[in-house]
C-alpha positions in Angstrom: -2.0 -56.9 16.9 1.8 -56.1 17.6 2.1 -55.5 13.5 -0.9 -52.9 14.1 0.6 -51.2 16.9 3.9 -50.8 15.0 2.2 -49.4 12.0 0.4 -46.8 14.1 3.6 -45.9 15.9 5.3 -45.4 12.4 2.4 -43.5 10.8 2.1 -41.3 13.9 5.8 -40.6 14.0 6.0 -39.6 10.1 2.9 -37.5 10.8 4.4 -35.7 13.6 7.7 -35.1 12.0 5.9 -33.5 8.8 3.6 -31.5 11.2 6.5 -30.2 13.4 8.6 -29.6 10.6 8.5 -25.8 9.3 11.0 -25.0 6.8 11.5 -21.4 5.5 13.1 -20.1 2.3 14.8 -16.7 3.2 15.5 -14.7 0.1 17.3 -11.4 0.3 16.9 -8.5 -2.7 18.3 -5.4 -3.2 16.6 -2.3 -4.8 18.5 -1.1 -8.0 16.2 1.5 -9.3 13.0 3.5 -8.3 10.2 5.0 -10.4 7.0 6.9 -9.5 3.4 7.2 -11.1 0.5 9.6 -10.1 -2.4 7.8 -8.7 -6.2 8.4 -8.6 -7.7 7.0 -5.7 -11.4 8.0 -6.0 -12.5 4.4 -7.2 -12.6 0.8 -5.5 -8.7 0.5 -6.1 -6.1 3.3 -7.0 -5.4 3.6 -10.6 -2.3 5.4 -12.4 -3.3 8.5 -14.0 -2.0 8.4 -17.7 -2.9 12.0 -18.9 -2.1 13.8 -15.6 -2.3 17.2 -16.9 -5.5 16.6 -18.9 -7.6 14.5 -16.6 -6.1 15.6 -13.3 -7.3 14.0 -9.9 -9.4 15.5 -7.2 -7.3 16.8 -4.3 -8.7 14.4 -1.6 -8.1 11.1 -3.9 -4.3 11.9 -4.9 -1.6 9.3 -4.4 1.9 8.5 -5.6 2.9 4.7 -6.6 6.7 4.2 -5.9 7.9 1.3 -8.0 11.0 -0.5 -6.8 13.0 -2.3 -9.5 14.7 -5.2 -7.6 17.1 -8.0 -8.1 17.4 -11.2 -6.2 20.5 -11.7 -4.2 20.4 -15.1 -2.7 17.8 -17.7 -1.2 18.8 -19.9 1.7 16.7 -22.9 2.9 16.1 -22.9 6.8 15.1 -26.1 8.5 15.7 -26.1 12.3 13.6 -29.2 13.0 14.8 -32.1 10.5 18.3 -32.2 8.9 18.1 -35.6 7.2 14.5 -36.4 6.3 14.9 -37.5 3.0 12.1 -39.9 3.2 9.6 -37.2 3.1 10.5 -35.8 -0.3 8.2 -33.2 -2.0 5.4 -33.1 0.2 8.0 -31.7 2.9 9.0 -29.1 0.5 5.4 -27.9 -0.4 5.2 -26.7 3.3 8.2 -24.3 3.0 7.3 -20.5 3.7 8.9 -17.8 1.4 10.3 -15.0 3.1 12.0 -11.8 1.5 14.0 -9.3 3.2 15.6 -5.9 1.7 19.3 -6.0 1.7 19.8 -2.4 1.2 17.4 -1.1 3.8 15.8 2.3 3.0 17.2 5.0 5.8 15.4 7.9 4.3 12.1 8.7 2.4 11.1 12.3 1.8 8.5 14.2 -0.5 9.0 17.7 -1.5 6.5 19.9 -3.4 7.9 21.4 -6.6 5.2 24.1 -6.5 3.7 26.3 -3.9 1.6 23.9 -1.7 -0.1 25.9 0.9 0.8 29.2 2.9 3.3 27.4 5.1 4.8 24.9 2.4 6.3 27.0 -0.5 8.2 25.5 -3.6 10.9 23.2 -2.5 9.4 22.4 1.2 9.4 19.0 2.7 5.6 17.7 3.0 6.2 14.1 3.7 4.0 14.5 7.0 1.3 15.2 4.6 1.2 11.7 3.0 0.6 8.1 4.6 0.6 4.6 3.6 -1.3 1.6 3.7 -0.6 -1.2 6.1 0.1 -4.3 4.3 -1.1 -2.8 1.3 -4.9 -3.0 2.3 -5.0 -2.3 5.9 -5.5 1.1 7.5 -3.3 4.3 6.7 0.0 4.4 8.6 2.7 7.1 8.6 5.4 7.2 5.9 7.9 5.8 8.6 5.9 3.0 9.5 5.4 2.1 5.8 9.1 2.3 5.3 9.7 0.1 8.5 7.2 -2.5 6.7 9.2 -2.5 3.3 12.6 -3.0 5.5 11.1 -6.0 7.4 10.7 -9.4 6.7 8.0 -9.7 3.7 5.9 -12.5 2.3 5.9 -11.1 -1.1 8.4 -9.6 -3.1 7.3 -5.8 -3.4 7.1 -4.3 -7.0 5.8 -1.1 -5.6 4.1 0.8 -2.6 1.4 3.4 -2.6 1.5 6.7 -0.5 -1.6 9.1 -0.5 -1.9 12.8 0.3 -3.8 13.5 3.1 -3.8 17.2 3.1 -5.2 19.0 0.2 -3.2 21.8 -1.3 -4.5 25.3 -1.1 -2.3 27.1 -3.8 -2.4 26.7 -7.5 -4.0 23.7 -9.6 -0.8 22.1 -11.2 1.2 20.2 -8.9 4.5 18.1 -9.1 6.3 16.2 -6.3 10.1 15.2 -5.9 11.0 11.8 -4.1 14.1 11.5 -2.0 15.0 8.1 -1.0 18.4 7.0 0.5 19.3 3.5 1.0 22.0 2.1 3.5 24.3 1.1 0.7 24.7 4.5 -0.3 22.4 4.4 -3.3 20.6 7.6 -3.3 17.5 8.7 -5.5 17.6 12.5 -5.3 15.8 14.0 -8.3 12.8 11.8 -9.2 9.8 13.6 -9.9 6.2 12.8 -10.6 4.6 14.0 -13.6 2.9 17.6 -13.4 -0.7 16.8 -12.5 -3.9 19.2 -12.0 -5.4 18.6 -8.3 -8.9 20.2 -8.5 
């Protein structure tokens, strides 16, 4: 009887240790480069437009995909519950959560129209307010500032890109092009990155 109680206590102790132990792997990354592509959001999922000037996109389905070329800086193992639980082995490591954080945070993100857009926004105007992002990639629309705050926060996946979508259709001209400005807190600046020209009909 005593032997069974001892076994039960040991099993419960080990189970509790494994259950309570929450380890995390925190990885920092740095954005080293940025690129953009035109998107067609008229289908089930946004797709890149290859022949922008030939096929075009409807005004209400246009978007921009912003690619982030990143490099991993470092990873750190965080464990606040157990310091020397060698006996748990691999089963313990499998419970670890991976987090990613951007080391050179985005401090400014702007979108400028290269062409006349509407009567209020002529060529060279800032039209950032006309674009929205998606919350957590598939959620509801959020502002550009909210999307940038999301990228700057603790992430569960390393972001390869994020999508932004035009919410106000242009009223002037058919051919459009947009310039992206991004500034990071390590003085890295993307100042003259333009989308390919595209017909918005």
